[in-house]
FIDO-513565 format. One record per residue: residue in three letters; y, x, z of N, C-alpha, C, O, CB in turn. Coordinates in steps of 0.05 Angstrom, whole numbers, plus 5000, padded with zeros to 4 digits. Atoms other than C-alpha are relative to their C-alpha. Glycine has a CB too. Layout:
alaYXZYXZYXZYXZYXZ ...
% end
This chain:
met501149795017291892948801502050234997504350184989499249884973 pro498149785002294993638802500650074971499050014953498950255014 pro499349925028298593918740497950194989496550335004502750135000 lys502049835014294294278689500850295003503150355009499749934970 lys499549714998293695038689501850094977502049964956497450154999 gly498249895020298595468650502949975008503549975032499649864973 ser497250024994306095388645500849755015502949745027501650034975 asp499450244986305794688673498849995028498849785041499049764984 thr501349994974302194908736502050005023503850185024498250245002 met498250014977305794708800499050195021496650195028500249715011 pro500849824979305795258852499049855025500149635031502350195008 glu501050134976301895088915502050045023503450245024497250105007 gly498549964975305294988982503049984997504550155007499450265011 gly497150045001312194708965501149985029499849875047500649754985 asp498749994974316994799023502149775001504249794988501450285005 ala498250244998320294129042502750075010504749955001498749795017 ala497449924990325894469081501750124978504150064976499750205023 lys498549895022327894869020500649794979502749784967498450234987 gly499650225018326994248978502349825008503749724991497449834998 lys497850164991331893869021502650134992504550004984499949975031 lys497649855008337094409008500649964970502849924961499850305007 ile499750045029335794348933500949714994502749674978497350064985 phe499250285004336293588937503049965007504449844991498349825018 ile497250034992342993628974501950134979503950024972500550135027 gln498449855019345694138923500049874972502149864959499150284997 lys500350085028343093818859499549714995499849614972497850164988 cys500950285004340893098870501649795016501949575007497149985006 asp498850194981344592778928502549864989503049634998500850155025 gln497650135010350892628889499349754983500949574980501650194983 cys500850225017346892138845497749825012497449605004499150104974 his502350144990340791928887500049995031501150165044497450134991 thr500550024972339091678957496950005004495549934984501349755013 val502950004996332191738989499149815023496849765026499150285007 glu500650174976332591269050499049734991499849624970502549975017 gln500950285005328890609053502449825001504049845019497849925020 asn497750185003333790069032502650144994504750024997500349845026 gly497649855008338590609010501149894973499549784957499450304997 gly498850115024343390398956499750184976499050424978503049955004 his500049845025343490618884502750134997504750035007499349824975 arg497549865007348691108861500050014969499249814956500250295012 thr500349975029349291368789497149984992496549884971501350274991 gly502950025004341791438794498849825021500149745040498650285002 pro501350194982336790988830499350135027499050375030497549894988 asn501249924974334691018903497250094995495749964979500249775021 leu502749885005328291438905497949925020495650015018500350294999 phe502050084980324891118965497749864986498149674970501249835023 gly502350125013317790928944499450114972497949994957500349714999 leu500349895027318091378883497150064992496349994970501650264999 phe502849925006310891638887498349754997498149595015498950195021 gly501650235006306291138855501449784985500249584978498849905025 arg498450205014311890748821500250084971500350314964502849975013 lys499649955028312390678746502950064994504749975008499049764983 thr497249945008318590948710501549744995500449544985500050184974 gly498250225006324490478706499549755017500049535008499749934972 gln500850244984322090018763501349985027500549805043497150015004 ala498750044974326690118824501749744998503449724981501950255007 pro498750265001329089408838503150035002504150175019499049825023 gly497150014999336489288823501450234985503850234985500850005028 phe498749795015337689918782499949944970497949854960498750285006 asp499850055029339989868709499150244985500650424979502949934993 tyr501249785014335290338673500449974970500949764959497050015006 thr500050015029335490528600497349904991495349905006500550294988 glu502550095011330090238555498050234999495650195003500549894971 ala501849775001327290948549498550035027496150085027501650264994 asn501249984974325990968624498049775005495849815016502150015022 lys501750234995323090268627497550014983495449924993501549744993 ser502350005018318390388569498350255000496350274987500949944972 lys501549744999315991098586497149955009495250074998501350195019 gly502750084992310090788622498350195016495950165017498549934976 ile501549824983308091348668500549935029502549795036500750304995 thr499750044971307091318743500850265013499650475007497349895013 trp499049764988310991808785498050115021497049975038502749955014 gly501749854981306792328822500850294998502850354984497049964993 glu499349725000306893068833500150124972502050254964498150165018 ala500249885026304693248763502249904981503450054966497349944988 thr497950115018309492768727502850095008504450164991499849704999 leu497449904990315392968771500450294993502650374985500349955030 tyr499849725006313893698761500950054971502650214965497450145006 gln499349985029314293618685502849894995504450024981497949864983 tyr497450135004320293148688502350175010504350204996500049735014 leu497849844987324493588734500550264985502750384989499350065028 asn499549775016323694168686502149944979503950114974497450104987 asn498150075021327593808631499949694996498449594979499350144973 pro500150295001328893058643500449884972499049694964502049895018 lys499550115026331792928574497850054979497549894961502650114989 lys502349955018325793238539497749825008496349724991499250305001 tyr502350154990320792868583500449704994498549564987499750045030 ile499450285006324292188574502450004981504749974990500649835026 pro497850015019328492218510501449735002500149525001499050054971 gly498550244997334091718517500849935028502249735033498549774988 thr499250054972334691748593503050065003504150234988498450185020 lys497249954995341791718619500550215022502750275029501549745008 met499849794980340292248672501150254987500050354968497350055014 val498749785012344992818657499150275012500050485002503049975003 phe501049764987341493328702498450174980496650074967498249935025 ala501349835019339293928661497250085008495650164990501750254996 gly502749944991333094058703500050255018501950405020498250044976 leu500649764984330194588749498050174985495750094982499049925029 lys501749835016327295158710498150175017495950255007501650194983 lys501849834983324295548769497849825012498449635027501750135023 pro502350154990317295288785500049955030499449735040497550134992 lys500150024970317895428860502149805009501649655028500550275013 glu498050194993324395028864499149714995499549545012502650054985 arg501150275006321094428831497949935021497949705031498849994972 ala502150054980315094488879501349945027500449765041498150245002 asp498750054975319794528939501449725000501249585020502150225005 leu498650265001323893918916497949785001498449585015501649984973 ile502150215000317493518904498949975028498349755037497750074980 ala501050024973314993698974502049845018501249685034499650295012 tyr498050154986321593439002500049704993500049535010502850124995 leu500050285009321392808960497549855011497749615018500049994970 lys502450124989314192668983500549915029499649705038497650194998 glu499450074972316592689055502149795003501849605018500850255015 ser497650164995323292359049500049724987501549554996502450144991 thr500050265014321591779003497749825009497249614997499850044970 ser502250174991315691509042500049955030498149845041497450134993 lys499950044971317991489115500949725006501249655029501950205013 
% end
């Protein structure tokens, strides 16, 4: 289900190549995307889409992440990546977020490709 209209609207046509650059600059130090990739400070993201929060096997999540109860998809990631601490109060993720809608859309396009191969 796509994000609702208004300020939460995800731009169409995210660019996975640009998203990969954003991932390397802002996410790679804490996350991996490869199947069977190890956890770092943050969990491995392979299989992210369709998974409930706080459910990557072997990662020590906060109670806030485990109990959020949402399933990761384009709409939930788009909102989360804007301000992770606001979306899941109590998360230990220190990333401040991506404020530019196009950057979030590009990153999500990359994550869709890279976490499901």
